[in-house]
C-alpha positions in Angstrom: -29.9 17.0 36.6 -32.8 18.5 34.6 -32.7 22.3 34.5 -36.1 24.0 34.2 -36.6 27.1 32.1 -35.8 30.2 34.2 -39.0 32.3 34.4 -37.3 35.7 34.9 -39.7 38.4 33.6 -38.0 40.8 31.3 -39.7 44.1 31.5 -37.4 47.1 31.7 -34.6 45.4 29.7 -36.8 43.7 27.2 -37.5 46.5 24.7 -40.0 46.2 21.9 -38.4 44.8 18.8 -41.1 45.8 16.3 -39.9 49.2 15.2 -36.8 51.5 15.6 -36.8 55.3 15.4 -40.0 55.3 13.3 -42.0 58.4 12.3 -45.6 57.5 11.7 -47.8 58.7 8.9 -51.1 60.4 9.6 -52.9 57.2 8.8 -50.7 55.2 11.1 -51.1 57.8 13.9 -54.9 57.6 13.5 -54.8 53.8 13.7 -52.6 54.0 16.8 -54.9 56.5 18.5 -57.9 54.3 17.8 -56.2 51.3 19.5 -54.9 53.6 22.3 -58.5 54.8 23.1 -59.8 51.3 22.9 -57.3 50.1 25.5 -58.3 52.9 27.8 -62.0 52.0 27.4 -61.2 48.4 28.2 -59.6 49.4 31.5 -55.9 49.2 30.6 -53.5 52.1 31.1 -51.7 52.5 27.8 -48.7 54.7 27.2 -46.7 55.6 24.1 -43.1 54.5 23.9 -41.3 57.6 22.4 -38.4 55.6 21.0 -40.4 53.5 18.6 -44.0 55.0 18.8 -45.5 51.7 20.0 -48.3 51.4 22.5 -47.4 49.8 25.8 -49.7 48.4 28.4 -49.7 45.8 31.2 -52.0 42.9 31.8 -51.6 41.3 35.2 -48.2 42.9 35.5 -47.0 41.6 32.1 -45.7 44.1 29.6 -47.4 44.1 26.2 -46.9 46.4 23.2 -48.5 47.1 19.9 -46.6 48.6 17.0 -48.0 49.7 13.6 -46.4 50.6 10.3 -47.4 50.7 6.7 -50.9 51.1 5.5 -53.3 49.6 2.9 -53.2 47.3 4.8 -51.6 48.1 8.1 -48.8 45.9 9.4 -49.1 45.3 13.1 -46.9 43.5 15.7 -48.6 42.6 19.0 -46.0 41.4 21.5 -45.6 40.5 25.1 -42.5 40.2 27.4 -40.5 37.1 26.9 -38.7 34.6 29.1 -35.1 34.8 30.2 -33.2 31.8 28.9 -29.9 32.6 30.5 -28.2 29.3 31.5 -31.0 27.3 29.8 -30.3 24.5 27.2 -30.2 26.4 23.9 -31.2 23.4 21.8 -34.2 22.7 24.0 -35.2 26.4 23.9 -35.2 26.3 20.2 -37.2 23.1 20.2 -39.8 24.7 22.5 -40.0 27.7 20.1 -40.5 25.3 17.2 -43.3 23.5 19.0 -45.1 26.8 19.7 -44.8 27.8 16.1 -46.1 24.4 14.9 -49.0 24.0 17.4 -50.4 27.6 17.6 -51.8 29.6 14.8 -50.7 33.2 14.3 -48.3 33.4 17.2 -44.5 33.2 16.8 -41.8 32.5 19.4 -38.2 33.4 18.7 -35.1 32.4 20.5 -33.1 35.6 20.5 -29.8 35.3 22.4 -30.8 35.2 26.1 -34.6 35.5 25.9 -37.6 34.2 24.1 -39.6 36.8 22.2 -43.3 36.1 21.7 -45.4 38.1 19.2 -48.1 38.1 16.6 -47.5 39.6 13.2 -50.5 40.5 11.0 -51.9 42.7 8.3 -55.3 44.4 8.9 -57.3 46.9 6.9 -58.5 48.9 9.9 -58.2 49.5 13.7 -61.8 48.2 14.1 -60.8 44.9 12.5 -57.8 44.6 14.9 -60.0 45.5 17.9 -62.5 42.7 17.0 -59.7 40.1 17.4 -57.8 41.8 20.2 -58.7 39.5 23.0 -58.1 36.4 20.8 -54.6 37.7 20.1 -54.1 38.5 23.8 -55.1 34.9 24.8 -52.8 33.3 22.2 -49.8 35.3 23.4 -50.3 33.9 26.9 -50.9 30.4 25.4 -47.6 30.6 23.5 -45.7 31.6 26.7 -47.3 28.8 28.7 -46.7 26.2 25.9 -43.0 27.2 25.6 -42.4 26.6 29.3 -44.3 23.3 29.3 -42.4 21.9 26.3 -39.1 23.0 27.6 -39.7 21.5 31.1 -41.5 18.3 30.1 -40.4 17.3 26.6 -36.9 16.0 25.9 -37.1 17.0 22.2 -35.7 13.9 20.5 -35.9 15.7 17.1 -33.4 18.3 18.4 -30.9 15.7 19.8 -30.9 13.7 16.5 -29.7 16.6 14.4 -26.1 16.3 13.1 -25.4 19.9 14.3 -27.0 22.7 16.3 -26.7 26.5 16.0 -25.5 28.1 19.3 -25.5 31.7 18.1 -25.5 33.9 15.0 -23.7 37.1 14.2 -24.3 39.3 11.2 -21.9 41.4 9.2 -21.7 43.1 5.8 -19.8 41.8 2.8 -19.3 42.7 -0.8 -20.0 40.5 -3.9 -16.7 38.7 -3.4 -17.5 37.9 0.3 -14.9 40.4 1.5 -16.0 41.7 4.9 -16.9 45.4 4.9 -18.4 45.5 8.4 -17.2 42.9 10.9 -19.6 40.3 12.3 -21.4 41.4 15.4 -20.8 45.2 14.8 -23.5 47.8 14.6 -24.9 48.0 11.1 -25.8 51.2 9.4 -28.0 51.6 6.3 -25.4 53.6 4.2 -22.9 50.7 4.6 -25.2 47.9 3.7 -24.6 45.6 0.8 -24.9 41.9 1.4 -26.1 41.0 4.9 -24.0 38.0 5.8 -24.6 35.6 8.8 -21.9 33.8 10.7 -23.0 30.6 12.4 -21.5 29.4 15.7 -22.4 25.7 15.7 -21.9 22.5 17.6 -21.3 19.6 15.1 -22.0 16.1 16.2 -21.5 14.4 12.9 -19.2 15.7 10.2 -20.6 16.2 6.7 -21.8 18.6 4.1 -25.2 20.1 5.0 -27.5 22.3 3.0 -28.9 25.2 5.1 -32.0 27.0 3.8 -32.2 30.7 4.8 -35.1 33.1 5.2 -34.4 36.8 5.5 -37.2 39.1 6.6 -36.7 42.8 5.7 -37.6 46.0 7.5 -41.2 45.7 6.3 -41.5 42.2 7.9 -41.7 40.6 4.4 -39.7 37.6 3.3 -37.0 38.8 0.9 -36.7 36.7 -2.3 -35.1 36.9 -5.7 -35.6 35.2 -9.0 -33.4 32.2 -8.0 -34.8 31.8 -4.5 -36.0 28.3 -3.5 -39.7 28.2 -2.9 -40.5 29.7 0.5 -36.9 30.8 1.2 -34.5 33.6 0.4 -31.6 31.3 -0.5 -29.6 28.2 0.4 -26.0 27.5 1.3 -24.1 24.3 1.6 -21.6 24.0 4.4 -19.0 21.3 5.0 -18.6 20.8 8.7 -16.2 19.0 11.0 -17.1 17.8 14.5 -16.9 20.0 17.5 -17.6 23.7 18.1 -17.1 25.5 14.8 -17.8 28.8 13.1 -18.9 29.1 9.5 -19.7 32.0 7.3 -22.9 31.9 5.2 -23.1 33.8 2.0 -24.8 37.1 2.2 -28.1 38.4 0.9 -28.6 41.8 -0.8 -26.8 43.8 -3.4 -23.3 45.1 -4.1 -24.8 48.6 -4.2 -23.9 50.5 -0.9 -27.0 51.5 1.0 -29.1 48.7 -0.3 -31.0 48.0 3.0 -32.9 50.7 4.8 -33.0 51.3 8.6 -35.2 49.0 10.6 -35.5 45.6 12.2 -34.5 42.4 10.3 -34.5 38.7 10.9 -32.6 35.7 9.6 -34.1 32.2 10.0 -32.1 29.0 9.2 -33.6 25.7 8.3 -32.2 22.2 7.9 -34.2 19.2 6.6 -37.3 21.4 6.7 -37.1 22.5 10.3 -36.1 25.8 11.9 -32.7 25.3 13.6 -31.7 28.9 14.4 -32.6 32.6 14.0 -31.2 36.0 14.5 -33.0 39.4 14.9 -30.9 42.5 14.3 -31.3 46.2 13.7 -29.9 48.3 10.8 -29.5 52.0 11.9 
């Protein structure tokens, strides 16, 4: 029997992912104040989230938030509540997110362990520049949510079913240069402990074989982290020999053997096979 995507609204439990325990600079506070006043002028009722300094507001009952960091230019994340995917088909959810990311400009949909996170990430030189496009961003966030639901409920996603393996979930740990585990997978990660950030993939393998997985790692600034030997458009790649069934495989880490290499903030791994996004994991370093 076909199971439709559960449309449970995540409001109180779906916390903003953009920032964590951030102290804003004077310029960032000025940018935020400008947007805050703009929202009040437009008839919204914005508030400040004290935990991450983002602006929160509701449109037709839906929670939205705007977070800013950095300057020259400013980096902004404009998000709206996601969709609960509990009991949903994980492969189809990922397929729906892929379709959103392919069909809509600017907006990104992420499958993040039990919910879909929808947001726009951008750089802008001024609050006035952001305000000019505000309603376009708002409209595209709603389009992304609607499209994700429509694709999940009405598209069988043959591209997903034809893959030799699918990623069910991802855990992140910390290793040293010899791949010895320093912080176990799935544990809380702290900046002073960080060396190599190492993903562990929980996969369902339909066809045994050796598969080359390309990895993107986005750091706390939201930038793709690359090195001198990185493949074009990726952080690194890793070949995995897989056998059929439910399996767990460790992927080589990304970083440095120097303790404290990664600063506190929000990070994201993305995993690609044959040029297509097959899994992702957002996580926080404290």
